N, C-alpha and C positions, 0 to 999 in steps of 0.2 A: 426085398423085406415088406414093402406095403401089402404085397400079396398075401404075405403070412398072416398079417393082421385083420385082412378084409372080412374075416367073419366074427372078429370081436365085436362085441354088441355097443360098445362105447366108442367105435373108432369108423369113420366114415370109409367107405368101401372105395379100393382102387379099379380104376376102369382102365387108364392107358397112360404112356408116358413116351418121351423122346428125349435123348441126349444130344440130338443133331443139333451143332450150332448154326447159325447165331440164334436158333430161337427153340432152346430146350422148353418142355413143358410137361405137366403132370394134371393129370385128369382124374378125379374122384368123383364120387355120387354127389348130385345136388342137395344141397342143406337149405331149405329155405329160410331159417332163421339162425341167426349167430346171437351169440351171447351179448355181443355188443346194443347189437339192435335191440333185443330185450330190454337191456337196461336202459336205453334210451327212449322206449316207446311205452314200458310198461312200469308199473310197482310190481316188483318180485318178493314174495314172502321170503321170510329167514327159512323155511323149509325147502322152497323150491331152489334158491342159493345151493343150499347144503346139498340137495340131491345132485346139482350139475358139479358141485365140488368133489364128491363121492364120484362120481363117472370121472372126471378127470383124473383123479387119484387112481382110480383103477385101469386106466391108458397108461398113465406113467408107470405103472406097477408091471404093468405087462412088457413095456418097453425095457425096464430093468432088468425083467427077468429073461429076456432075449438078447439082451448086451447093446440095445439101441440108444445111442446117445440122444439126450433130450435137453441138452442146455440150452437151447434158443428159446424153449417155452417159459 
């Protein structure tokens, strides 16, 4: 499923994965900033927060359209 979403502009790209126990893993593209880091290290304007919330909403909408469960977000 992640491969299907890798070209969505608001979703990090899938790189690789393994389901081999005892160390399953998922590799995605590197994202240098996290929302948490930005919140702790800078003052975000209302517009920037709104832009991020819009992007998150677009990803959740795409998940819903594809029938992907997202209850853990």
